[in-house]
C-alpha positions in Angstrom: 0.0 0.0 0.0 1.4 3.4 -1.0 2.0 6.3 1.3 -0.5 8.3 -0.7 -3.3 5.8 0.1 -2.5 5.7 3.9 -2.6 9.5 4.4 -6.3 10.0 3.4 -7.3 7.1 5.7 -5.4 8.6 8.7 -7.1 11.9 8.0 -10.5 10.3 7.9 -9.8 8.8 11.4 -9.3 12.2 13.1 -13.0 13.3 13.0 -14.0 9.9 14.4 -11.4 10.2 17.2 -12.5 13.8 17.9 -16.1 12.7 18.2 -15.3 9.9 20.5 -13.2 12.2 22.8 -16.1 14.7 22.9 -18.6 12.0 23.7 -16.4 10.7 26.5 -15.8 14.1 28.0 -19.6 14.8 27.8 -20.3 11.5 29.6 -17.7 12.4 32.3 -19.4 15.8 32.8 -22.8 14.2 33.1 -21.4 11.7 35.6 -19.7 14.4 37.6 -22.8 16.5 37.6 -24.9 13.6 38.8 -22.4 12.7 41.6 -21.9 16.3 42.7 -25.6 17.0 42.8 -26.1 14.1 45.1 -23.3 15.2 47.4 -24.4 18.8 47.4 -28.1 17.9 48.2 -27.0 15.6 51.1 -24.7 18.3 52.5 -27.4 20.9 52.5 -29.9 18.6 54.0 -27.5 17.6 56.8 -26.6 21.2 57.5 -30.2 22.1 57.9 -30.9 19.1 60.1 -28.0 20.0 62.4 -29.1 23.6 62.6 -32.8 23.0 63.5 -34.1 24.9 66.6 -34.0 23.2 70.0 -36.9 20.8 70.3 -37.1 20.2 66.6 -36.4 16.9 65.0 -36.9 15.3 61.6 -35.4 14.3 58.3 -34.8 17.0 55.7 -34.4 16.6 51.9 -32.7 19.2 49.7 -32.5 19.7 45.9 -30.4 22.3 44.1 -32.0 23.5 40.9 -30.2 23.9 37.6 -26.8 22.7 36.6 -24.6 22.4 39.7 -21.1 22.5 38.4 -21.0 26.1 37.3 -22.8 27.2 40.4 -20.2 25.5 42.6 -17.5 27.3 40.6 -19.4 30.6 41.3 -19.5 29.9 45.1 -23.3 29.8 45.5 -26.4 27.9 44.4 -29.0 29.9 42.5 -32.0 28.1 44.0 -32.5 25.3 46.5 -35.7 23.4 47.5 -35.7 22.2 51.1 -38.5 20.0 52.4 -39.5 17.6 55.2 -42.5 15.3 55.3 -42.0 14.5 59.0 -40.7 17.4 61.1 -41.6 17.7 64.8 -41.3 21.0 66.6 -42.0 21.1 70.4 -43.9 17.8 70.0 -46.1 19.1 67.1 -45.7 17.2 63.8 -45.7 19.2 60.6 -44.5 19.2 57.0 -42.5 22.0 55.4 -41.5 23.0 51.8 -39.2 26.0 51.4 -37.4 27.6 48.5 -34.3 29.7 49.0 -32.1 31.6 46.6 -28.4 32.6 46.6 -27.3 29.7 48.9 -23.6 30.0 49.8 -21.6 26.9 49.2 -19.5 27.3 52.3 -22.5 27.7 54.5 -21.5 31.2 55.5 -23.7 34.2 55.0 -27.4 34.5 54.3 -29.8 32.9 51.8 -32.3 35.2 50.2 -35.9 35.3 49.0 -37.0 32.5 51.3 -40.5 31.4 50.5 -42.3 28.3 51.8 -45.3 26.6 53.3 -45.7 24.8 56.6 -48.5 22.3 56.7 -50.2 21.1 59.9 -52.6 18.2 59.9 -55.9 18.5 61.8 -54.5 16.3 64.6 -51.4 18.5 64.9 -53.4 21.7 65.3 -55.2 20.5 68.4 -51.9 20.6 70.2 -51.7 24.4 69.7 -54.3 25.0 72.4 -51.6 24.5 75.1 -50.1 27.8 74.1 -53.2 29.9 74.8 -55.1 30.1 78.2 -58.1 31.4 76.3 -59.4 28.1 74.9 -59.1 24.4 75.8 -59.2 22.9 72.3 -58.6 24.0 68.8 -59.8 22.2 65.7 -59.9 22.9 62.0 -63.0 23.7 59.9 -63.2 24.8 56.3 -62.1 28.4 56.1 -61.2 28.8 59.8 -61.0 27.1 63.2 -63.3 26.1 66.0 -62.4 27.0 69.6 -63.7 25.1 72.6 -63.7 26.4 76.1 -65.5 27.2 79.3 -67.0 30.4 80.7 -69.9 31.7 82.8 -73.0 33.3 81.5 -75.9 34.5 83.7 -74.5 32.5 86.6 -74.2 29.3 84.5 -71.0 27.5 83.9 -71.1 26.6 80.3 -68.9 25.0 77.7 -69.0 26.3 74.2 -67.6 25.9 70.7 -67.0 29.0 68.6 -66.1 29.0 64.9 -63.7 31.8 64.0 -61.8 33.5 61.2 -58.0 33.3 61.1 -55.7 35.9 59.6 -51.9 36.5 59.7 -50.9 39.5 61.8 -49.4 42.4 60.0 -46.0 42.0 61.5 -45.9 38.3 60.5 -45.1 37.1 64.0 -48.5 35.5 64.8 -52.0 34.8 63.8 -55.3 36.2 65.1 -58.4 34.1 65.6 -61.7 36.0 65.9 -64.6 33.8 67.1 -67.9 34.5 65.2 -70.6 31.9 65.6 -71.0 30.3 69.0 -72.9 27.2 70.2 -73.4 25.9 73.7 -72.3 22.3 74.2 -73.9 21.8 77.7 -76.9 20.1 76.2 -78.5 19.6 79.7 -78.7 23.4 80.3 -81.0 24.0 77.3 -79.4 27.4 76.7 -79.5 29.0 73.3 -77.3 32.1 72.7 -76.0 33.8 69.6 -73.0 35.3 71.4 -71.1 35.0 74.6 -69.6 38.2 76.1 -65.8 37.9 76.3 -65.8 35.3 73.5 -67.7 36.4 70.4 -65.8 38.9 68.3 -62.9 39.0 70.8 -59.6 38.4 68.9 -57.4 35.7 70.2 -53.7 36.2 69.3 -51.5 33.2 68.9 -47.7 33.8 68.7 -46.2 31.7 65.9 -42.8 33.4 66.0 -41.7 31.2 68.9 -41.8 28.2 66.6 -39.9 29.7 63.7 -36.4 31.2 63.0 -36.5 34.8 64.0 -36.2 36.0 60.4 -39.3 34.1 59.1 -42.7 35.8 59.0 -46.2 34.3 58.6 -47.8 35.9 55.5 -51.0 33.9 54.9 -53.1 30.9 55.8 -55.1 28.4 53.8 -57.3 26.3 56.1 -59.6 23.3 55.5 -61.0 20.7 57.8 -58.1 18.4 56.9 -55.1 20.6 57.3 -53.7 24.2 57.6 -51.1 25.5 55.2 -49.2 28.5 56.4 -47.0 30.6 54.0 -43.8 31.9 55.5 -41.2 34.2 54.0 -37.9 36.0 54.7 -35.9 38.5 52.7 -32.8 36.9 54.1 -32.0 34.1 56.5 -28.6 32.9 57.9 -28.2 29.2 57.0 -26.3 28.3 60.1 -27.0 27.1 63.7 -27.3 30.6 65.0 -29.7 31.7 62.3 -32.0 28.7 62.4 -31.9 28.0 66.1 -32.7 31.5 67.2 -36.5 31.6 67.2 -38.6 34.7 67.3 -40.8 36.2 70.0 -43.9 38.2 70.3 -44.1 41.4 72.4 
């Protein structure tokens, strides 16, 4: 075979070799992206779990959005979804889904534009009554809650159930329950009243800040008889033990 014949064949091999090299490099990048994503997600989840407030336990899942490698090079993750299906705070079980932006890779500094929902099942909400001396029991109804308690009317000791509206307070540190319709639950008394002084239309304030990192604010509520979904936000939030373990307070 002449040298003139071999040269074109060698030239034809170069495009094939180049394509193979590119495909191998692309495969390595995909594998690296897959591996790094798993590592990053686990690290974020573990960091959040270790930084939960005192009295809080549960498993956390995290997912970094977008292509991870260039974000790692840049030093921060553009957007991260953090969730927990089984989180317990002060004995109250709940679920949480939160999205945060500008998450620093080294865990130092603040995350921004935090927006999420905390969901409490009907059974969990009942436990909130222990934080208010104004009612004995709290249950969910469509569009609001029902408060149960005891009081005295016209010399009678009565027990009552009052359905109320629930709104987030303007400062985001709590919710306000305003009883509207009232029914007497002492059937033997035979009393029928439309309102109870000191109960009907008397706002009951419940501090939610004591359960949340101090930077988080309650913005809105969506309530059904099955569960209550609470939207929480923060302009910025330190993603470290001090930031997550320091809960808020109400005046």
